Every structure is written in structure tokens, then in C-alpha cells.
N, CA and C atoms as an extended XYZ file, in Angstrom:
351
Properties=species:S:1:pos:R:3:atomname:S:1:resname:S:1:resid:I:1 pbc="F F F"
N        -8.204       -9.341      -28.725 N   CYS     1
C        -9.363      -10.070      -27.969 CA  CYS     1
C        -9.056       -9.462      -26.324 C   CYS     1
N       -10.276       -8.876      -25.897 N   GLU     2
C       -10.349       -8.408      -24.786 CA  GLU     2
C       -11.331       -9.094      -23.745 C   GLU     2
N       -10.296       -9.297      -22.361 N   VAL     3
C       -11.098      -10.556      -21.553 CA  VAL     3
C       -11.471       -9.424      -20.490 C   VAL     3
N       -12.825       -9.711      -20.275 N   ARG     4
C       -13.367       -8.674      -19.114 CA  ARG     4
C       -13.970       -9.900      -17.937 C   ARG     4
N       -14.105       -8.977      -17.194 N   PHE     5
C       -14.594       -9.770      -15.296 CA  PHE     5
C       -15.575       -8.253      -15.037 C   PHE     5
N       -16.820       -8.777      -14.538 N   ALA     6
C       -17.787       -7.924      -13.795 CA  ALA     6
C       -17.456       -6.450      -15.076 C   ALA     6
N       -17.426       -6.824      -16.142 N   GLY     7
C       -17.688       -5.152      -17.127 CA  GLY     7
C       -16.336       -4.431      -17.155 C   GLY     7
N       -14.983       -4.956      -16.552 N   PHE     8
C       -13.930       -4.405      -16.754 CA  PHE     8
C       -12.886       -5.478      -17.202 C   PHE     8
N       -12.186       -4.818      -17.884 N   GLU     9
C       -10.949       -5.570      -18.622 CA  GLU     9
C        -9.808       -6.042      -17.548 C   GLU     9
N        -9.606       -7.142      -17.429 N   LEU    10
C        -9.041       -7.763      -16.584 CA  LEU    10
C        -7.587       -7.094      -16.594 C   LEU    10
N        -6.941       -6.350      -16.967 N   SER    11
C        -5.814       -5.584      -17.377 CA  SER    11
C        -6.340       -4.332      -15.995 C   SER    11
N        -7.339       -3.748      -15.829 N   PHE    12
C        -8.161       -2.936      -15.171 CA  PHE    12
C        -7.925       -3.354      -13.663 C   PHE    12
N        -8.296       -4.362      -13.356 N   LEU    13
C        -8.460       -4.858      -11.887 CA  LEU    13
C        -7.335       -4.753      -10.983 C   LEU    13
N        -7.407       -4.360       -9.762 N   PHE    14
C        -6.457       -4.126       -8.472 CA  PHE    14
C        -5.720       -5.418       -8.698 C   PHE    14
N        -4.619       -5.630       -8.679 N   ASN    15
C        -3.695       -7.184       -8.465 CA  ASN    15
C        -2.729       -6.795       -7.038 C   ASN    15
N        -2.889       -7.328       -6.136 N   ALA    16
C        -2.631       -7.090       -4.700 CA  ALA    16
C        -0.915       -7.425       -4.945 C   ALA    16
N        -0.627       -8.513       -5.647 N   GLU    17
C         1.015       -8.992       -5.580 CA  GLU    17
C         1.470       -7.910       -6.051 C   GLU    17
N         1.199       -7.242       -7.391 N   GLU    18
C         1.878       -6.230       -8.059 CA  GLU    18
C         1.891       -4.962       -7.279 C   GLU    18
N         0.811       -4.611       -6.345 N   ALA    19
C         0.659       -3.382       -5.515 CA  ALA    19
C         1.867       -3.749       -4.338 C   ALA    19
N         1.690       -4.944       -3.909 N   SER    20
C         2.674       -5.062       -2.318 CA  SER    20
C         4.135       -4.739       -2.873 C   SER    20
N         4.401       -5.262       -4.194 N   ASP    21
C         5.787       -4.922       -4.726 CA  ASP    21
C         6.178       -3.859       -4.772 C   ASP    21
N         4.979       -2.917       -5.418 N   MET    22
C         5.456       -1.651       -5.454 CA  MET    22
C         6.051       -0.974       -4.041 C   MET    22
N         5.307       -0.985       -2.803 N   VAL    23
C         4.874       -0.731       -1.700 CA  VAL    23
C         6.189       -0.663       -1.391 C   VAL    23
N         6.735       -2.495       -1.325 N   LYS    24
C         7.960       -2.910       -0.575 CA  LYS    24
C         8.900       -1.842       -1.041 C   LYS    24
N         9.169       -1.723       -2.373 N   GLU    25
C        10.217       -0.893       -3.051 CA  GLU    25
C        10.206        0.481       -2.779 C   GLU    25
N         8.973        1.269       -2.139 N   CYS    26
C         9.036        2.285       -2.017 CA  CYS    26
C         9.325        2.596       -0.332 C   CYS    26
N         9.005        1.549        0.586 N   ILE    27
C         9.415        1.551        1.900 CA  ILE    27
C        11.132        1.252        1.822 C   ILE    27
N        11.174        0.523        1.353 N   GLU    28
C        12.852        0.132        1.078 CA  GLU    28
C        13.591        1.448        0.653 C   GLU    28
N        13.048        2.085       -0.338 N   GLY    29
C        13.621        3.286       -0.781 CA  GLY    29
C        13.527        4.698        0.282 C   GLY    29
N        12.663        4.608        1.389 N   VAL    30
C        12.505        5.336        2.107 CA  VAL    30
C        13.178        5.340        3.204 C   VAL    30
N        13.010        3.723        4.132 N   ILE    31
C        13.569        3.786        5.240 CA  ILE    31
C        14.478        2.394        5.592 C   ILE    31
N        14.579        1.805        4.007 N   GLY    32
C        15.409        0.774        4.031 CA  GLY    32
C        16.792        0.181        4.362 C   GLY    32
N        17.817        1.615        4.759 N   ARG    33
C        18.744        1.769        5.375 CA  ARG    33
C        19.233        2.420        6.477 C   ARG    33
N        17.900        2.906        7.198 N   VAL    34
C        18.380        3.771        8.443 CA  VAL    34
C        17.752        3.109        9.773 C   VAL    34
N        18.084        3.639       10.870 N   ASP    35
C        17.371        3.395       11.930 CA  ASP    35
C        16.378        4.248       12.503 C   ASP    35
N        15.567        3.541       13.539 N   TYR    36
C        14.456        4.492       13.679 CA  TYR    36
C        14.819        5.584       14.331 C   TYR    36
N        13.989        6.552       14.221 N   ASN    37
C        14.198        8.442       14.708 CA  ASN    37
C        13.078        9.034       14.454 C   ASN    37
N        12.730        9.308       16.014 N   HIS    38
C        11.508        9.671       16.080 CA  HIS    38
C        10.949       11.189       15.399 C   HIS    38
N        12.169       11.690       15.128 N   ASN    39
C        12.087       13.053       14.468 CA  ASN    39
C        11.957       12.706       13.226 C   ASN    39
N        12.222       11.673       12.509 N   GLN    40
C        11.847       11.383       11.261 CA  GLN    40
C        11.084       10.717       10.579 C   GLN    40
N        10.090       10.013       11.533 N   VAL    41
C         8.621        9.390       11.269 CA  VAL    41
C         7.606       10.108       10.542 C   VAL    41
N         7.421       11.165       10.777 N   ASN    42
C         6.536       11.869        9.605 CA  ASN    42
C         7.210       12.116        8.169 C   ASN    42
N         7.835       12.651        8.323 N   GLN    43
C         8.747       12.689        7.236 CA  GLN    43
C         8.697       11.614        5.999 C   GLN    43
N         8.951       10.006        7.289 N   TRP    44
C         9.180        8.906        6.429 CA  TRP    44
C         7.585        8.327        6.119 C   TRP    44
N         6.662        8.436        6.597 N   THR    45
C         5.423        7.955        6.371 CA  THR    45
C         4.795        8.808        5.493 C   THR    45
N         4.961       10.294        5.006 N   ALA    46
C         4.624       10.889        4.192 CA  ALA    46
C         5.167       10.369        2.727 C   ALA    46
N         6.534        9.853        2.974 N   GLY    47
C         7.167        9.952        2.049 CA  GLY    47
C         6.832        8.488        0.999 C   GLY    47
N         6.483        7.490        2.167 N   ILE    48
C         5.957        6.270        1.661 CA  ILE    48
C         4.735        6.134        1.331 C   ILE    48
N         4.046        6.961        1.590 N   VAL    49
C         2.508        6.797        0.848 CA  VAL    49
C         2.485        7.780       -0.386 C   VAL    49
N         2.928        8.745       -0.132 N   GLU    50
C         3.364        9.733       -1.326 CA  GLU    50
C         3.898        8.790       -2.914 C   GLU    50
N         5.249        8.090       -2.465 N   GLN    51
C         5.477        7.397       -3.660 CA  GLN    51
C         4.669        6.209       -3.772 C   GLN    51
N         4.432        5.382       -2.957 N   SER    52
C         3.526        4.505       -3.478 CA  SER    52
C         2.075        5.026       -4.055 C   SER    52
N         1.532        5.621       -3.833 N   LEU    53
C         0.600        6.587       -4.776 CA  LEU    53
C         0.837        6.960       -5.896 C   LEU    53
N         1.737        7.800       -6.198 N   THR    54
C         2.647        7.962       -7.305 CA  THR    54
C         2.638        6.432       -8.156 C   THR    54
N         3.466        5.598       -7.730 N   GLN    55
C         3.590        4.510       -8.555 CA  GLN    55
C         2.217        3.766       -8.813 C   GLN    55
N         1.271        3.597       -7.570 N   LEU    56
C         0.266        2.576       -8.098 CA  LEU    56
C        -0.801        3.263       -9.274 C   LEU    56
N        -0.822        4.834       -9.122 N   VAL    57
C        -1.228        5.806      -10.228 CA  VAL    57
C        -0.791        5.604      -11.801 C   VAL    57
N         0.434        5.493      -11.724 N   LYS    58
C         1.556        5.342      -12.981 CA  LYS    58
C         0.712        3.770      -13.558 C   LYS    58
N         0.015        2.767      -12.990 N   LEU    59
C        -0.431        1.527      -13.672 CA  LEU    59
C        -1.170        2.047      -14.460 C   LEU    59
N        -1.940        3.201      -14.222 N   GLY    60
C        -2.840        3.769      -15.494 CA  GLY    60
C        -4.391        3.002      -15.465 C   GLY    60
N        -4.616        2.134      -14.296 N   LYS    61
C        -6.069        1.555      -13.924 CA  LYS    61
C        -6.736        2.512      -13.509 C   LYS    61
N        -8.277        2.288      -14.138 N   PRO    62
C        -9.175        2.986      -13.422 CA  PRO    62
C        -9.880        2.922      -11.798 C   PRO    62
N        -8.917        3.054      -10.844 N   LEU    63
C        -8.672        2.824       -9.473 CA  LEU    63
C        -8.854        4.108       -8.910 C   LEU    63
N        -9.536        4.579       -7.601 N   LYS    64
C        -9.206        5.082       -6.808 CA  LYS    64
C        -8.345        4.483       -5.432 C   LYS    64
N        -7.225        5.044       -5.067 N   TYR    65
C        -6.515        4.444       -4.096 CA  TYR    65
C        -6.311        4.876       -2.452 C   TYR    65
N        -6.474        4.411       -1.548 N   ILE    66
C        -6.145        4.710       -0.214 CA  ILE    66
C        -5.233        4.007        0.093 C   ILE    66
N        -3.753        5.005        0.700 N   VAL    67
C        -3.132        4.522        1.281 CA  VAL    67
C        -2.579        5.023        2.581 C   VAL    67
N        -2.110        3.843        3.478 N   ASN    68
C        -2.262        4.128        4.953 CA  ASN    68
C        -0.710        3.646        5.492 C   ASN    68
N         0.000        4.279        6.360 N   CYS    69
C         1.176        3.912        6.828 CA  CYS    69
C         1.493        4.033        8.030 C   CYS    69
N         1.610        3.366        8.897 N   ALA    70
C         2.166        3.198       10.257 CA  ALA    70
C         3.623        2.523       10.495 C   ALA    70
N         4.482        3.737       11.120 N   VAL    71
C         5.907        3.402       11.505 CA  VAL    71
C         6.038        3.311       12.791 C   VAL    71
N         6.536        2.174       13.438 N   MET    72
C         6.700        1.687       15.076 CA  MET    72
C         8.179        1.464       15.465 C   MET    72
N         8.198        2.093       16.882 N   GLN    73
C         9.841        1.842       16.627 CA  GLN    73
C         9.730        0.135       17.479 C   GLN    73
N        10.738       -0.430       17.367 N   LYS    74
C        11.008       -1.949       17.776 CA  LYS    74
C        11.392       -1.448       19.548 C   LYS    74
N        10.317       -1.796       20.181 N   SER    75
C        10.813       -1.917       21.989 CA  SER    75
C         9.819       -2.893       22.594 C   SER    75
N         9.062       -4.112       21.831 N   GLY    76
C         8.476       -5.009       22.753 CA  GLY    76
C         7.246       -4.775       22.933 C   GLY    76
N         6.435       -3.792       22.599 N   ALA    77
C         5.388       -3.471       22.835 CA  ALA    77
C         4.351       -4.064       21.500 C   ALA    77
N         3.621       -4.138       21.623 N   GLY    78
C         2.470       -5.063       20.663 CA  GLY    78
C         1.795       -4.031       19.774 C   GLY    78
N         1.848       -4.457       18.584 N   LEU    79
C         0.831       -3.409       17.563 CA  LEU    79
C        -0.176       -4.389       16.873 C   LEU    79
N        -1.322       -3.971       17.031 N   HIS    80
C        -2.250       -4.611       16.455 CA  HIS    80
C        -3.133       -3.398       15.392 C   HIS    80
N        -3.457       -3.772       14.271 N   THR    81
C        -3.975       -3.579       13.367 CA  THR    81
C        -5.248       -4.125       12.881 C   THR    81
N        -6.383       -3.035       12.304 N   ALA    82
C        -7.485       -4.239       11.188 CA  ALA    82
C        -7.775       -3.126       10.296 C   ALA    82
N        -8.483       -3.799        9.436 N   ASN    83
C        -8.992       -2.655        8.503 CA  ASN    83
C       -10.350       -3.718        7.626 C   ASN    83
N       -11.380       -2.783        7.692 N   SER    84
C       -12.550       -3.516        6.817 CA  SER    84
C       -13.064       -2.447        5.700 C   SER    84
N       -13.819       -3.125        5.064 N   CYS    85
C       -14.336       -2.175        4.118 CA  CYS    85
C       -15.691       -2.830        3.391 C   CYS    85
N       -16.335       -2.163        3.008 N   PHE    86
C       -17.817       -2.550        2.478 CA  PHE    86
C       -17.640       -2.111        0.859 C   PHE    86
N       -17.553       -2.931       -0.127 N   TRP    87
C       -17.232       -2.557       -1.516 CA  TRP    87
C       -17.372       -3.827       -2.142 C   TRP    87
N       -17.328       -3.988       -3.798 N   ASP    88
C       -17.566       -4.673       -4.750 CA  ASP    88
C       -16.418       -5.641       -4.635 C   ASP    88
N       -16.311       -6.867       -4.268 N   THR    89
C       -15.201       -7.609       -4.166 CA  THR    89
C       -14.630       -8.210       -5.772 C   THR    89
N       -15.369       -7.911       -6.828 N   THR    90
C       -15.259       -8.601       -7.802 CA  THR    90
C       -14.459       -7.534       -8.612 C   THR    90
N       -14.489       -6.120       -8.169 N   THR    91
C       -13.704       -5.109       -8.993 CA  THR    91
C       -12.374       -4.034       -7.962 C   THR    91
N       -12.877       -4.456       -6.804 N   ASP    92
C       -12.099       -3.225       -5.455 CA  ASP    92
C       -11.384       -4.464       -5.096 C   ASP    92
N       -10.070       -3.802       -4.496 N   GLY    93
C        -9.435       -4.808       -3.186 CA  GLY    93
C        -8.231       -3.820       -2.514 C   GLY    93
N        -7.476       -4.778       -1.664 N   SER    94
C        -6.681       -4.323       -1.013 CA  SER    94
C        -5.481       -5.065       -0.647 C   SER    94
N        -4.408       -4.415       -0.263 N   CYS    95
C        -3.444       -5.705        0.430 CA  CYS    95
C        -2.565       -4.741        1.423 C   CYS    95
N        -1.758       -5.519        2.180 N   THR    96
C        -1.250       -5.101        3.518 CA  THR    96
C         0.325       -5.402        3.298 C   THR    96
N         1.010       -4.410        3.509 N   VAL    97
C         2.721       -5.217        3.580 CA  VAL    97
C         3.163       -4.754        4.890 C   VAL    97
N         3.962       -5.624        5.681 N   ARG    98
C         4.529       -5.639        6.704 CA  ARG    98
C         6.143       -5.685        6.442 C   ARG    98
N         6.576       -4.798        7.012 N   TRP    99
C         7.945       -4.864        6.710 CA  TRP    99
C         8.910       -4.310        8.017 C   TRP    99
N         9.895       -5.068        8.413 N   GLU   100
C        11.055       -4.570        9.442 CA  GLU   100
C        12.312       -4.471        9.465 C   GLU   100
N        12.741       -3.613        9.886 N   ASN   101
C        14.251       -4.083       10.121 CA  ASN   101
C        14.847       -4.039       11.605 C   ASN   101
N        15.821       -4.017       12.140 N   ARG   102
C        16.286       -4.076       13.661 CA  ARG   102
C        15.446       -3.595       14.476 C   ARG   102
N        15.208       -1.659       13.587 N   THR   103
C        14.689       -1.025       14.764 CA  THR   103
C        13.321       -0.618       14.926 C   THR   103
N        12.664       -1.034       13.729 N   MET   104
C        11.042       -0.403       13.239 CA  MET   104
C        10.603       -1.536       12.772 C   MET   104
N         9.391       -1.075       12.704 N   TYR   105
C         8.183       -1.791       12.012 CA  TYR   105
C         7.440       -0.578       11.378 C   TYR   105
N         7.107       -1.158        9.994 N   CYS   106
C         6.570       -0.474        9.068 CA  CYS   106
C         5.072       -1.243        8.325 C   CYS   106
N         3.637       -0.250        8.585 N   ILE   107
C         2.418       -1.643        8.197 CA  ILE   107
C         1.970       -0.787        7.155 C   ILE   107
N         1.885       -1.120        5.706 N   VAL   108
C         1.233        0.148        5.034 CA  VAL   108
C         0.650       -0.894        4.073 C   VAL   108
N        -1.041       -0.258        4.436 N   SER   109
C        -2.178       -0.965        3.538 CA  SER   109
C        -2.829       -0.084        2.389 C   SER   109
N        -3.129       -0.575        1.374 N   VAL   110
C        -3.442       -0.102       -0.061 CA  VAL   110
C        -5.049       -0.456       -0.301 C   VAL   110
N        -5.716        0.556       -0.374 N   PHE   111
C        -6.937        0.172       -1.089 CA  PHE   111
C        -7.417        0.597       -2.261 C   PHE   111
N        -8.171       -0.291       -3.186 N   ALA   112
C        -7.810        0.101       -4.428 CA  ALA   112
C        -9.824        0.005       -4.600 C   ALA   112
N       -10.430        1.328       -5.409 N   VAL   113
C       -11.917        1.201       -5.473 CA  VAL   113
C       -11.916        1.186       -6.900 C   VAL   113
N       -12.685        0.581       -7.748 N   ALA   114
C       -13.170        0.634       -9.231 CA  ALA   114
C       -13.578        2.003       -9.455 C   ALA   114
N       -13.398        2.848      -10.240 N   ILE   115
C       -14.068        4.055      -10.874 CA  ILE   115
C       -15.096        3.454      -11.983 C   ILE   115
N       -16.499        3.469      -11.756 N   ALA   116
C       -17.302        3.307      -13.252 CA  ALA   116
C       -16.627        3.831      -14.313 C   ALA   116
N       -16.514        3.341      -15.262 N   LEU   117
C       -15.847        4.080      -16.757 CA  LEU   117
C       -17.559        4.093      -17.745 C   LEU   117
């Protein structure tokens, strides 16, 4: 028996909790045991978004993904971010993961947009 919502199988819909868990694992794998190093930030952010995309695509859902990553050194400065989308809330979704260690912050946003089949 196939359960459908908005014309999509429920198993094909974006699951923010599942995506957040995957992203957290990718962040931990790339920067989980290191201190902030300005010379490594570009490599880290590229690794986090590439690994996150790879893991999300492996889910095999009919979704297009956009992944954004910011890494900032802990220095007492403020960091404010905002995202906005105009989309179909029944099929599309997003999640944001905030991660930190003693020397840096990492914020990753994932946007998932359904592909009409």
C-alpha cells in the first residue's frame, strides 16, 4: 500500500530531522576535531557541502538540493543569518544545522525542492 501526500509518496518527501542528522555527521567528519584555521576554511566549507549533498542524494528522493555552509571563528563578534523561500510547503522543505566547538561556529542550511515526476 502506497501512502501519498500532495501527489508524492510520503517516503519521497523531505525529512528535516533525517537531513539534519546527515549534515551533523558531515560537519563532525570534516571539522569535528580541529581548531579554527583561516587557511583551511575554504577546504572545510567545500568538504561539508559536498559530503552533505552526496549523502542527501543517496536517499534517492525526487528532490533538488541546495546546501550553504558558513564557518566563523569564535571571537565574540555577532553572526546573524536569514533564509527565505517561495515554494510549495507541502513538498519542499529546509533545515538549518548550527554546530560549534571551542574555536568556531558552523552553520549549514539545506533546501530541498521537489521534482515533479
